[in-house]
BADOLUM-288232 format. One record per residue (C-alpha): residue in one letter; residue number from 1; x, y, z. Coordinates in Angstrom, 1 decimal, padded with zeros to 4 digits. Layout:
REM BADOLUM-288232
- res, n, east, north, up
- A, NUM, X, Y, Z
...
//
This chain:
REM BADOLUM-288232
- res, n, east, north, up
- X, 1, 045.0, 064.5, 013.3
- X, 2, 048.1, 062.8, 014.9
- X, 3, 045.9, 061.1, 017.4
- X, 4, 043.7, 059.7, 014.6
- X, 5, 046.8, 058.4, 012.8
- X, 6, 048.1, 056.6, 015.9
- X, 7, 044.7, 055.1, 016.5
- X, 8, 044.3, 053.9, 013.0
- X, 9, 047.8, 052.6, 012.3
- X, 10, 047.7, 049.7, 014.8
- X, 11, 051.0, 048.4, 013.4
- X, 12, 049.3, 047.3, 010.2
- X, 13, 051.1, 048.0, 006.9
- X, 14, 048.9, 046.1, 004.5
- X, 15, 045.4, 047.4, 005.2
- X, 16, 043.3, 047.2, 002.0
- X, 17, 041.4, 050.4, 001.5
- X, 18, 037.9, 050.2, -000.1
- X, 19, 037.5, 052.1, -003.4
- X, 20, 035.2, 054.6, -001.6
- X, 21, 034.9, 056.5, 001.6
- X, 22, 032.7, 055.9, 004.6
- X, 23, 029.7, 057.4, 002.9
- X, 24, 030.2, 055.5, -000.3
- X, 25, 031.9, 058.3, -002.2
- X, 26, 034.5, 061.0, -001.8
- X, 27, 034.8, 064.5, -003.1
- X, 28, 037.2, 063.2, -005.7
- X, 29, 034.2, 061.5, -007.4
- X, 30, 032.6, 064.8, -008.2
- X, 31, 031.9, 065.5, -011.9
- X, 32, 035.1, 066.5, -013.6
- X, 33, 033.4, 069.5, -015.1
- X, 34, 032.9, 070.9, -011.6
- X, 35, 036.6, 070.6, -010.7
- X, 36, 037.4, 073.7, -012.7
- X, 37, 035.3, 075.8, -010.3
- X, 38, 037.4, 074.9, -007.3
- X, 39, 039.1, 078.1, -006.4
- X, 40, 042.0, 078.6, -003.9
- X, 41, 040.0, 077.8, -000.8
- X, 42, 038.1, 075.0, -002.6
- X, 43, 041.4, 073.3, -003.4
- X, 44, 042.6, 073.5, 000.2
- X, 45, 039.2, 072.2, 001.4
- X, 46, 039.3, 069.3, -001.0
- X, 47, 042.8, 068.4, 000.0
- X, 48, 041.8, 068.3, 003.7
- X, 49, 038.9, 066.0, 002.9
- X, 50, 041.0, 063.6, 000.9
- X, 51, 043.6, 063.3, 003.7
- X, 52, 040.9, 062.9, 006.4
- X, 53, 039.0, 060.3, 004.4
- X, 54, 042.1, 058.2, 003.6
- X, 55, 044.0, 059.1, 006.8
- X, 56, 045.2, 055.6, 007.4
- X, 57, 047.2, 055.2, 004.1
- X, 58, 048.4, 058.8, 004.3
- X, 59, 049.5, 058.2, 007.9
- X, 60, 051.6, 055.2, 006.8
- X, 61, 053.1, 057.2, 004.0
- X, 62, 053.9, 060.1, 006.3
- X, 63, 055.5, 057.9, 009.0
- X, 64, 057.6, 056.0, 006.3
- X, 65, 058.7, 058.8, 004.0
- X, 66, 057.6, 062.3, 005.1
- X, 67, 058.7, 062.0, 008.8
- X, 68, 062.3, 061.1, 007.9
- X, 69, 062.2, 064.0, 005.4
- X, 70, 061.1, 066.3, 008.2
- X, 71, 063.8, 065.2, 010.6
- X, 72, 066.5, 065.4, 008.0
- X, 73, 065.5, 069.0, 007.1
- X, 74, 065.3, 070.3, 010.7
- X, 75, 068.3, 068.3, 011.8
- X, 76, 070.4, 069.8, 009.0
- X, 77, 069.6, 073.3, 010.4
- X, 78, 070.9, 072.4, 013.8
- X, 79, 074.0, 070.5, 012.5
- X, 80, 074.8, 073.3, 010.0
- X, 81, 074.6, 075.8, 012.8
- X, 82, 077.1, 073.8, 014.9
- X, 83, 079.5, 073.3, 012.0
- X, 84, 079.4, 077.1, 011.2
- X, 85, 079.9, 077.9, 014.8
- X, 86, 083.1, 075.8, 014.9
- X, 87, 084.3, 077.4, 011.7
- X, 88, 083.7, 080.9, 013.0
- X, 89, 085.5, 080.1, 016.2
- X, 90, 088.5, 078.7, 014.3
- X, 91, 088.6, 081.7, 012.1
- X, 92, 088.6, 084.0, 015.1
- X, 93, 091.4, 082.0, 016.7
- X, 94, 093.4, 082.2, 013.5
- X, 95, 092.9, 086.0, 013.2
- X, 96, 094.4, 086.6, 016.7
- X, 97, 097.3, 084.2, 016.0
- X, 98, 100.5, 085.4, 014.4
- X, 99, 100.9, 084.1, 010.9
- X, 100, 103.7, 081.6, 010.3
- X, 101, 103.7, 080.1, 013.7
- X, 102, 103.0, 076.4, 014.4
- X, 103, 099.7, 077.2, 016.0
- X, 104, 098.6, 079.3, 013.0
- X, 105, 099.4, 076.5, 010.6
- X, 106, 097.5, 074.0, 012.8
- X, 107, 094.5, 076.3, 012.8
- X, 108, 094.7, 076.6, 009.0
- X, 109, 094.6, 072.8, 008.7
- X, 110, 091.7, 072.6, 011.2
- X, 111, 089.8, 075.3, 009.3
- X, 112, 090.3, 073.4, 006.0
- X, 113, 089.1, 070.2, 007.6
- X, 114, 086.0, 071.9, 009.0
- X, 115, 085.0, 073.4, 005.6
- X, 116, 085.4, 070.1, 003.9
- X, 117, 083.3, 068.5, 006.6
- X, 118, 080.6, 071.1, 006.1
- X, 119, 080.7, 070.6, 002.3
- X, 120, 080.4, 066.9, 002.5
- X, 121, 077.6, 067.2, 005.0
- X, 122, 075.7, 069.6, 002.6
- X, 123, 076.2, 067.2, -000.3
- X, 124, 074.9, 064.2, 001.7
- X, 125, 072.0, 066.3, 003.0
- X, 126, 070.8, 067.5, -000.4
- X, 127, 071.2, 064.0, -001.9
- X, 128, 069.1, 062.4, 000.9
- X, 129, 066.6, 065.3, 000.8
- X, 130, 066.1, 065.0, -002.9
- X, 131, 065.6, 061.2, -002.8
- X, 132, 063.0, 061.4, 000.0
- X, 133, 061.3, 064.4, -001.6
- X, 134, 060.8, 062.5, -004.9
- X, 135, 059.8, 059.3, -003.1
- X, 136, 057.2, 061.2, -001.0
- X, 137, 055.9, 062.9, -004.2
- X, 138, 055.5, 059.6, -006.0
- X, 139, 053.7, 058.0, -003.0
- X, 140, 051.2, 060.8, -002.4
- X, 141, 050.4, 061.4, -006.1
- X, 142, 050.0, 057.7, -006.8
- X, 143, 047.8, 057.3, -003.8
- X, 144, 045.4, 060.1, -004.8
- X, 145, 045.2, 058.9, -008.3
- X, 146, 044.4, 055.4, -007.1
- X, 147, 041.7, 056.8, -004.8
- X, 148, 040.3, 058.8, -007.8
- X, 149, 040.1, 055.7, -010.0
- X, 150, 038.6, 053.6, -007.2
- X, 151, 041.5, 051.1, -007.2
- X, 152, 042.1, 048.8, -004.3
- X, 153, 045.1, 050.2, -002.5
- X, 154, 047.5, 048.9, 000.1
- X, 155, 050.5, 050.5, 001.6
- X, 156, 052.7, 047.6, 000.3
- X, 157, 051.5, 048.3, -003.2
- X, 158, 052.2, 052.0, -002.9
- X, 159, 055.8, 051.3, -001.7
- X, 160, 056.4, 048.8, -004.5
- X, 161, 055.4, 051.4, -007.1
- X, 162, 057.3, 054.3, -005.6
- X, 163, 060.8, 053.3, -006.7
- X, 164, 059.6, 053.0, -010.3
- X, 165, 057.8, 056.3, -010.4
- X, 166, 060.8, 057.9, -008.7
- X, 167, 062.9, 057.3, -011.8
- X, 168, 060.5, 059.4, -013.9
- X, 169, 060.5, 062.1, -011.3
- X, 170, 064.3, 062.2, -011.3
- X, 171, 064.4, 062.8, -015.0
- X, 172, 061.9, 065.6, -014.7
- X, 173, 063.9, 067.1, -011.8
- X, 174, 067.2, 067.0, -013.7
- X, 175, 065.5, 068.7, -016.7
- X, 176, 064.0, 071.4, -014.4
- X, 177, 067.3, 071.8, -012.6
- X, 178, 069.0, 072.5, -015.9
- X, 179, 066.4, 075.0, -016.9
- X, 180, 066.6, 076.9, -013.6
- X, 181, 070.4, 076.8, -013.8
- X, 182, 070.4, 078.4, -017.3
- X, 183, 067.7, 080.9, -016.1
- X, 184, 069.8, 081.9, -013.1
- X, 185, 073.0, 082.2, -015.2
- X, 186, 071.2, 084.5, -017.8
- X, 187, 069.7, 086.5, -015.0
- X, 188, 073.1, 087.0, -013.3
- X, 189, 074.7, 088.1, -016.6
- X, 190, 071.9, 090.6, -017.1
- X, 191, 072.3, 092.0, -013.6
- X, 192, 076.0, 092.3, -014.0
- X, 193, 075.6, 094.1, -017.3
- X, 194, 073.1, 096.5, -015.7
- X, 195, 075.4, 097.3, -012.8
- X, 196, 078.3, 097.9, -015.2
- X, 197, 076.6, 099.9, -017.9
- X, 198, 073.8, 101.7, -016.1
- X, 199, 075.0, 104.7, -014.0
- X, 200, 074.7, 104.4, -010.3
- X, 201, 071.9, 106.9, -009.8
- X, 202, 068.1, 106.9, -009.1
- X, 203, 067.4, 105.6, -012.6
- X, 204, 069.9, 102.8, -012.3
- X, 205, 068.6, 101.7, -008.9
- X, 206, 065.0, 101.6, -010.2
- X, 207, 066.1, 099.7, -013.2
- X, 208, 068.0, 097.2, -011.1
- X, 209, 064.9, 096.7, -008.8
- X, 210, 062.8, 096.1, -011.9
- X, 211, 065.2, 093.4, -013.1
- X, 212, 065.2, 091.8, -009.7
- X, 213, 061.3, 091.8, -009.6
- X, 214, 061.1, 090.3, -013.2
- X, 215, 063.7, 087.7, -012.2
- X, 216, 061.7, 086.8, -009.0
- X, 217, 058.4, 086.5, -011.1
- X, 218, 060.2, 084.2, -013.6
- X, 219, 061.7, 082.0, -010.8
- X, 220, 058.3, 081.6, -009.2
- X, 221, 056.7, 080.7, -012.5
- X, 222, 059.4, 078.1, -013.2
- X, 223, 058.9, 076.6, -009.7
- X, 224, 055.2, 076.3, -010.3
- X, 225, 055.8, 074.6, -013.6
- X, 226, 058.2, 072.1, -011.8
- X, 227, 055.6, 071.3, -009.2
- X, 228, 052.9, 070.6, -011.8
- X, 229, 055.4, 068.6, -014.0
- X, 230, 056.1, 066.3, -011.0
- X, 231, 052.5, 065.4, -010.8
- X, 232, 052.3, 064.9, -014.6
- X, 233, 055.3, 062.6, -014.5
- X, 234, 053.4, 060.2, -012.2
- X, 235, 049.9, 060.4, -013.8
- X, 236, 050.8, 060.6, -017.4
- X, 237, 053.2, 059.0, -019.9
- X, 238, 055.1, 062.3, -020.2
- X, 239, 058.1, 063.1, -018.1
- X, 240, 061.2, 065.3, -018.4
- X, 241, 061.0, 068.1, -020.9
- X, 242, 057.6, 066.8, -022.2
- X, 243, 056.2, 067.0, -018.7
- X, 244, 057.5, 070.6, -018.3
- X, 245, 055.8, 071.6, -021.6
- X, 246, 052.6, 070.0, -020.6
- X, 247, 052.8, 071.7, -017.2
- X, 248, 053.2, 075.1, -018.8
- X, 249, 050.1, 074.5, -021.0
- X, 250, 048.0, 073.2, -018.1
- X, 251, 048.7, 076.2, -015.8
- X, 252, 047.4, 078.6, -018.4
- X, 253, 044.1, 080.1, -017.1
- X, 254, 045.0, 079.1, -013.5
- X, 255, 048.2, 081.0, -013.0
- X, 256, 046.7, 083.2, -010.3
- X, 257, 045.6, 080.2, -008.3
- X, 258, 048.8, 078.3, -008.8
- X, 259, 051.0, 081.2, -007.8
- X, 260, 048.8, 082.0, -004.8
- X, 261, 049.2, 078.4, -003.6
- X, 262, 052.9, 078.7, -004.2
- X, 263, 053.1, 081.8, -002.0
- X, 264, 050.9, 080.4, 000.8
- X, 265, 052.9, 077.2, 001.0
- X, 266, 056.3, 078.9, 000.8
- X, 267, 055.4, 081.5, 003.3
- X, 268, 054.2, 078.8, 005.7
- X, 269, 057.5, 076.9, 005.1
- X, 270, 059.6, 080.0, 005.7
- X, 271, 057.6, 080.7, 008.9
- X, 272, 058.1, 077.2, 010.2
- X, 273, 061.9, 077.3, 009.4
- X, 274, 062.2, 080.8, 011.1
- X, 275, 060.4, 079.6, 014.2
- X, 276, 062.7, 076.5, 014.4
- X, 277, 065.9, 078.5, 014.0
- X, 278, 064.8, 081.2, 016.6
- X, 279, 063.3, 078.9, 019.2
- X, 280, 065.4, 075.7, 018.8
- X, 281, 068.7, 076.4, 016.9
- X, 282, 069.4, 079.7, 018.6
- X, 283, 067.1, 079.2, 021.6
- X, 284, 069.6, 078.0, 024.2
- X, 285, 068.4, 080.7, 026.6
- X, 286, 064.9, 079.2, 026.7
- X, 287, 066.1, 076.0, 028.4
- X, 288, 066.4, 072.4, 027.2
- X, 289, 062.8, 071.4, 027.7
- X, 290, 061.3, 074.4, 026.0
- X, 291, 063.6, 073.8, 023.1
- X, 292, 062.5, 070.2, 022.8
- X, 293, 058.8, 071.3, 023.0
- X, 294, 059.2, 073.9, 020.3
- X, 295, 061.2, 071.3, 018.2
- X, 296, 058.4, 068.8, 018.4
- X, 297, 055.9, 071.6, 017.5
- X, 298, 057.9, 072.7, 014.5
- X, 299, 058.3, 069.0, 013.4
- X, 300, 054.5, 068.5, 013.5
- X, 301, 053.9, 071.7, 011.5
- X, 302, 056.5, 070.8, 008.9
- X, 303, 055.2, 067.3, 008.7
- X, 304, 051.7, 068.6, 008.0
- X, 305, 053.1, 071.1, 005.5
- X, 306, 055.0, 068.5, 003.4
- X, 307, 051.9, 066.2, 003.3
- X, 308, 049.3, 068.8, 002.4
- X, 309, 051.7, 070.5, 000.0
- X, 310, 051.9, 067.3, -002.1
- X, 311, 048.2, 066.7, -001.9
- X, 312, 047.4, 070.3, -002.9
- X, 313, 049.7, 070.0, -006.0
- X, 314, 047.8, 066.9, -007.1
- X, 315, 044.4, 068.5, -006.6
- X, 316, 045.6, 071.6, -008.6
- X, 317, 046.5, 069.3, -011.4
- X, 318, 043.0, 067.9, -011.6
- X, 319, 041.5, 071.4, -011.5
- X, 320, 043.8, 072.5, -014.4
- X, 321, 042.8, 069.4, -016.4
- X, 322, 039.1, 070.2, -015.8
- X, 323, 039.6, 073.8, -016.7
- X, 324, 041.0, 072.8, -020.1
- X, 325, 038.3, 070.2, -020.6
- X, 326, 040.9, 067.5, -020.6
- X, 327, 038.7, 064.9, -018.9
- X, 328, 040.6, 062.2, -017.2
- X, 329, 039.5, 058.7, -018.3
- X, 330, 039.5, 056.7, -015.1
- X, 331, 040.0, 053.5, -017.0
- X, 332, 043.1, 054.8, -018.9
- X, 333, 044.5, 056.3, -015.7
- X, 334, 043.9, 053.0, -013.9
- X, 335, 045.7, 051.1, -016.6
- X, 336, 048.6, 053.6, -016.4
- X, 337, 048.9, 053.1, -012.7
- X, 338, 048.7, 049.3, -013.1
- X, 339, 051.6, 049.5, -015.6
- X, 340, 053.9, 050.5, -012.7
- X, 341, 053.2, 047.2, -011.1
- X, 342, 054.0, 045.2, -014.2
- X, 343, 057.1, 046.5, -015.8
- X, 344, 060.1, 048.7, -014.9
- X, 345, 060.5, 052.1, -016.6
//
């Protein structure tokens, strides 16, 4: 796949894509009624075909937005490890130093400075990560919708639309963040009450486990709603709370598929992160060249994960729309996409 991208790029950023694939059509042109019959593996297969057919535009989006996102995420793991290592070393030095001495006070100042550095780094990291994530989502979803409607598409056009769509995605993200914050707060209160009121015995432990399981199920469901709401914010006029409500309704009937996709993607993400931390961040004993090699491998895996994750979310949206017999009018959708090129939000 990487070799195809490099061969197709050729340094060209304004290549006009035809409205159809090499065979005159793509799997996106299937009858909408048939989309609802795409199961878990069908969605993955459809996503692969879309990326392969339109690999040139997806390669440009990947190199422009998703590649920096990948480097920032993996780089933050390495930098966070180094900053934490310095903090632990300073804390150890402070523990073996007599309080009240000049050296102890100096170590206290150093420790405070290191914690502030870590905090500022985390804030900067999450800010940049959020921006790139939303921009990548906007670019991929807009591209697939343009392919679906048969619109002429250039990389320049995609990048001109992305900042406008990003604003809608930010509103949806803030609403979803507030909902998750409230959910976590209520869950924490419930858990504290259970630990205080319920006696610490077999019954209490089982009850606490049940509460944790229910919390995890609710958190997964909210995350799935957020992912679908992000696609809705790009392809429909709804965003924010309206997109969340629409997402909740669309997922009905396809919760099993949506949650299965969530687990597959997140397990893949956790596995890639685990491999990077073990083989690269904590892999000094492997040698420099092996660490570099594993770092490149993890970067390619994460790059692929980010791209296909966004494509899969969009295909899932189309499947859910078909399941509820909410046929997408290609003319209306095309006009909606065109509106991004004409006016600001």
